[in-house]
Each structure stands twice: as structure tokens, then as C-alpha cells.
N, C-alpha and C positions, 0 to 999 in steps of 0.2 A: 640295869638299865644306868645306874651311875657310873659303873665301871665303863659301859660303852660310851658315855658321854665324857669322862674323864680321857680314855685311850683315844677319842677322837680330836679333843681339841689339843691333845700333846704329839700323837706321832700315827694314828691309826685313821686313815680316810674314809671310815665308813660312818654317816650320821646317825646319831641315835634317836632320829624321828622315826625310823623303821621300826623300833619298838615303841616310841611315846605316842605315835598316834592310835595302834590297835588296843594298847592299854589303855589311854583315855577313853576311848569310845567303848570299850568294854565297861570300865567304871568311871562314870562320868563323875562322880561324887570325890573321885581321888584324882582327878586330871591336876589340879592346881599344885598338890603334892608331890605329882609325877614331875611337873613342869619344874617346881623348886628344886628336886633332887637333879634332875638334868642341867639346871642352869648352873648350881651350886658347885656340881662335881666338873662341868665344863668350864669354870672359872678357875678352878684349882688346878686343871689339866693344861690350862693356857699358860696359867705361871709355870708349870713344870717344862712346856714347850718353849717358851720363852728362854728359861733358864739354861734348857739344851742348846738352844741356838747361840746365848750368849757367853755362856761358860764351858760348854764342852763341845763347841762347833768341831774341834779338829779330831775329835775320837767318835763320840756318838752320833752329833750333827751329820759329819760327813758320811757316817754308814747309813744313816736314814736318807739322805740323799742319793745315795749310790743304789740303795733297797730300790727305790720306787723307778729306777730307769729310766724310760724318755721323758720322765716330767722332770727330770733332775735341772735345777736351776732355770725353770721355765721353759726350757726348749721342747717344742713340739705341743705346747699346750694351746695356742690359738688354733691350728690346723686341726688339732684332735676334736676339740669342741666344735668345730664349724662341721666335722664329718660328722659327730654323734650327733647334736642335736638341729643343725642345720640352723645356724644364727645368721645366714647370710641373707635373710630376708630382708626386700626393699623396705625403706622407710614409708610409713601412710604419708599419704596425701591430706594437707591441711587446707 
């Protein structure tokens, strides 16, 4: 689970919650330990992600952006989100 949290925060777009929730429900006495492991490894992975962007953008960073296709440089994101999650609901009346 720590490896998933690390990878998610640096280069792999799958959140560790998919593993964290069932593991915490199965062993509630260890839920805080699981959350601590996810948080710590996510922070370290975030530092790696920042380093990839800041120091290695021309090599690894550009390769990762191209790997994710239509998501590159944010293009297509709002349209895709509207299609998947239907975020175009009207605002509630107050």
C-alpha cells in the first residue's frame, strides 16, 4: 500500500484509497497505521514528483506527460470530466 501511495503522488494516477478503505474496514485497529503509512509515503512520492518536474522535466517529465495522452498539459480535462461525472448540474437555489 505504501508503494501505491508513493507511486500515485509522483507519477501513477491511481489513488491508494482503493486499498486503504477495505484494509481499514477489515482491521479497524490498524486503520491509523495504514493512514500514517499512506500519508508518509505519499509525501515522499510528492517530493519525487516535484523533483521530476523541477529537475528532470526535459527527460522524464516530458516522457510522463506524453505517456498520458489526451491529458497532456491539461487539454481535454474539463470536457472529459463533464462527460464522465456530469459536473454540469445547475447550482441549487438559495
